[in-house]
N, C-alpha and C positions, 0 to 999 in steps of 0.2 A: 504494500500500500504506500502511496505517495503522501507525505505530510508536508506542511508548510511551516517553516521556522524563521523567526527573526534572528538575523546574524549581525546586524549593524544598526546603529542609530546615529543621528546627527541633528543639529539645530542651529538656529541663528536668530539673534535679536539685534535689530538695527539701532545704531546711535547709543547715546547715553541714557540712563534711566530718567524718566520724567516723573517727579514726585507729585503728590497731591498739592503741596505748597507751590510747586512750579506752575500747576494749572491755575491756582488761585492768582498767582502773579500775572498770568496771561489774561486775567479778567473774568474767570468763571466764578459765579456766585455760589460758593460752597465752602466747606471747611474740611481740614484733614480729619477731624474727629467724625464728621458726618459720613465721610466716605468709608473710613475704616470700620466704624460701627456697623454700617449696613452691608458692606461688601467684603471687608478684609483686605482691600487693595491699598497698597502704600505707594506703588510706582508702576510704571509701564514703559514701553518703548514705542517710538514712532519712527516710521521710515522717513528718510529725507525726501524732498519734493521730486527728486529724479530717481528714486528707488522704486522699482516695480515689484509686484508679487513674484514674478519669475526670477528676479534678481535675488530676492530673499530665499526662494526655493532652491536656487542653484547652489548657494553656499551650504545650506543644510544638506542637500543631496551629496555634495562632494565629501562632507564630513561623515555621512553615513556610509558612503562607498569606502572611504579610508578605514572606518571602524570595522567593516565587514571583511576587509582584506581582499576585495575583488577589484576589477577594473570596470570602467564605464561600459566598455564593449561587451561585458558579460551580462549586461541587463537587457532583457528582451520584453519588458513591460514597464511602463511608467504611468502611474495614476497620480494626479494632483487634485486634492480636495481644496476648493476655494470658492468663495462668494465674491471675490474682488479680483477677477482675472485682468490681465493686461489689456486684453481686447475681447470683443464679442467672439471673434475667431481671428487667428488660429487659437487653439487651446493653449493654456499655460504649459501643459505637459509637453507639447511639441516644442515649445520654446526652451524648456529645460533640456529636452533631448538634444536640441541643436547646441545649446550652451555646453553640454557635456561632450560634444563631439562624437555622438553616437551615429553611425551610418548603417546599422544592421537592419533597419526597417522594422524593428520591433514595434508593437502597439504602444500608443501614447494617447491618453485622453484625460479630461477633467471629470470630476463628479461634483455635484452641487447639493449638499445636504446641510449647509451652514455649519453650525457648531458641532454637528455629528458627522461632518464630512470625512474626517480621518477614519472613523470606525467603519463608515460605508466603504471607503477606499480599501482599507485593510481586508474587509470581508470579501469584496469583489476580487482582489488580488489572490486571496487564499483559494477561491474557487478556480481561478485560472490555473494556479499551480497544481492543485490536487487533481485537476482534469488531465494533467500531463501535457497540456499545450504550451506551457511556459515554465521556465526553470528558475528565473531570478527576477523579482519585481522590485522596483523603487516606488514606494508610496510616500507621498508628501502632503502635509497640510500647511498651507501658506496663506497669509492674509495681510492686507493693508487696510484694515477697517477704519483707520483715521481719515480715509478719504470719503467715507459715507456717514460721518458723524455730524450732528447739528450741535455746534459749540455753544448755542444758546439754550440747549436742553441739558441741564445739569444732571438729570436723572439717568441719562444714557451716556453722555460724552465722557464721564469720568470712569466708565466701566471697562473700556476696550483698549487694546493695544495691538501692535503689529509684530509679526514674527513668522518663523517657519520651523517645522520639525519634519524629520524624515526617517524612514526605516528601510532596510533591505530585507526582503522576504524571499527565502530560498526553498527549493525542493529538498526534502530531507527524508531519511529512513526512519527517524524517531519522531514521535509526536511533538509538535510545537503548539500551533493553535488547536485547541481542543473543542471549542464551541463558539459560535457567533449567533447573534440575533439582531435583526433590523426591523424597524417599524416606522410608520408614518401615519399622520392624521391630518389631511389637508383641510378639514373643517376648522382647524385651529390656526389657520395661517395668519389671521390678523392680530394674534397675540404678539408676534414679533416679525416685522417685515420691513421692506423698503418699498413703499407704494409707487415710486416713480417708474417710468418706462423709457426705453430708448426708441425713438421714432425719427427716421430720417437723419440719423446721426446726432440727434439732440435729446437731452433728457426732458421728458414731460412729466408733469405731476410733481410729487414730493420725492426728491432723490435721497433723503436721509433715512437712517434707521429709526424705526418707531417701535416702542415696546410697552405692553401692559405689564409692568413689573410684578405686581401681586399675583396676577393670573399665571404668569410664566413661572413664578416661584412654586406655586401649588402644583402646577402640571409637572414641572421638572422633578420635584421631590418624589412624586408618585411613580412616574415612569422609570426614573433611574433606579429606584429600589426594585421595581418589578423586573426590569430587564437584566439587572445583575443576578437576581434570583433565577431568572430563566436560563442564563448561561451556566450557572453552577449546577442547576438541576440537569440540564442537557449533558454536561460533562460528567455528571455523577460524582461530584466532589462536594464535601462539606465546606461551609463558610470558614471554619477555623483552619482549613488547609490553604487559604489564600494568604500569600505573603504580602502582597501590595495591591491596594485599590488605587488606580490612577483615573480619576474622574475628569470630565470636562471642567476646566478651571473658570467658572463664571462668577461664583459667589460663595463665600465661606459658609454661609448659613445653609445653602442648598447642599453643599458637600457634607457638612456635619449632620444634617437631617438624613441624608442618604445613608451615611455610615451607621447612624443609630438604627435605622430600619434593618440593616444587615447585621447588626450587633458586632460591628468591627471596631476595635479600639483605634483611637486617633493616631497611634504610632504606626499603624499599618496603612496610612493614607499619605500619598505623595501630594504635597501642596506647593504650588508655585503662583497661585493667584495673587498673593501679596506683592510679588515683584514683577509679574508679567501682565496682570490684569486679564481680561477675557480676550484671548487671541483667536477666538472662534475655531476654525478647523485646525489651527496650529497648536491649540492648547494641550491636547493629549500627547502628541509626539514630542512637543517641547518638554513637557513634564517627565515623560519617559526618559528622554536623553539626559536631562539633568540628573535624574536618579541613577542612571547607569554610570554617568561620569563621576558622580560623587561617591560611588561605591555602595549605595543602598540596594539597588537592583543588581543581582548577581546571577550567573548561570545556574540553572536548576530550580530557580524560584518560580512560584505560580503567581500570575498577574491577572487582574481583571481591569480592562479599560472600558470606559463608557462615556457616552455623550448624548446631549439633547440640544436641538436647535430649531430654528424657524422652519416652518413647513406644515405642521410640526414633524420633525424627524427625531428618532432616538434609537439607540442601539448599544450593544456591548460585545466584547470578545474576551474569552478566557484562554490564556496560553501559558505554556511552560517556557521560560526564557532560556 
């Protein structure tokens, strides 16, 4: 049987950290205490005006390739999860493919599931590999959400940051990814969305992110707890066998509530929301790479990653690292 295993991780955060007080100095009507109390966020990173999603993704990709000890030419599948692509088309994945100098004609495409995008991309890549059609996938979550924020709306603009995270997923003889689950409910799309459209090359309507914070909180806590339970049940493993929960890094209260439902202690949760903010599709692979590089996540450990995002979309994956 063919399995799919993560063999490398990488990430990239652009520029210097932007603290809550930095935002206040920029004229946003808020306070450090207000942001930390409600979200747990202390700082985030923003891309420079000339930095694109593909540029962030490319740095993370190169670091993941180096971590895996392979070459770019070994990759035959690239999936980029993003809601902020460089262009309507071509896909960000093809731009990354070109940036890596890959000429083997392997598949490259984007997925759009907002903050759950990386989990969607990971799940799709796993199916490709287990089918035997592909041997080595590069899966990236990358965002420049700073471009779609309304800086007059303090309830949303303080929450998000930019960044990219990546993994290499390879065919293996031993189990890696043990269970995945993906879901969506389009009836909830107005809880978190960007209502604007592109028509004739111009943005029409409202081009900024809009969110019903309370409704998103309640929805996220329920589905994240449910989907984590779903993958542990599917894999046939007890909660106490999980070494690390790596959730979408949106809000400390959502993360704590999810962990409580799963009866997981705080020391088993990887948290980066305090220094990254919500980086949407990049948040889970960013957090995974941070925990790998600081030595918390080690080979042989059991990990659950999960996300929830606009659409609404949600999903989880359980794997042995």
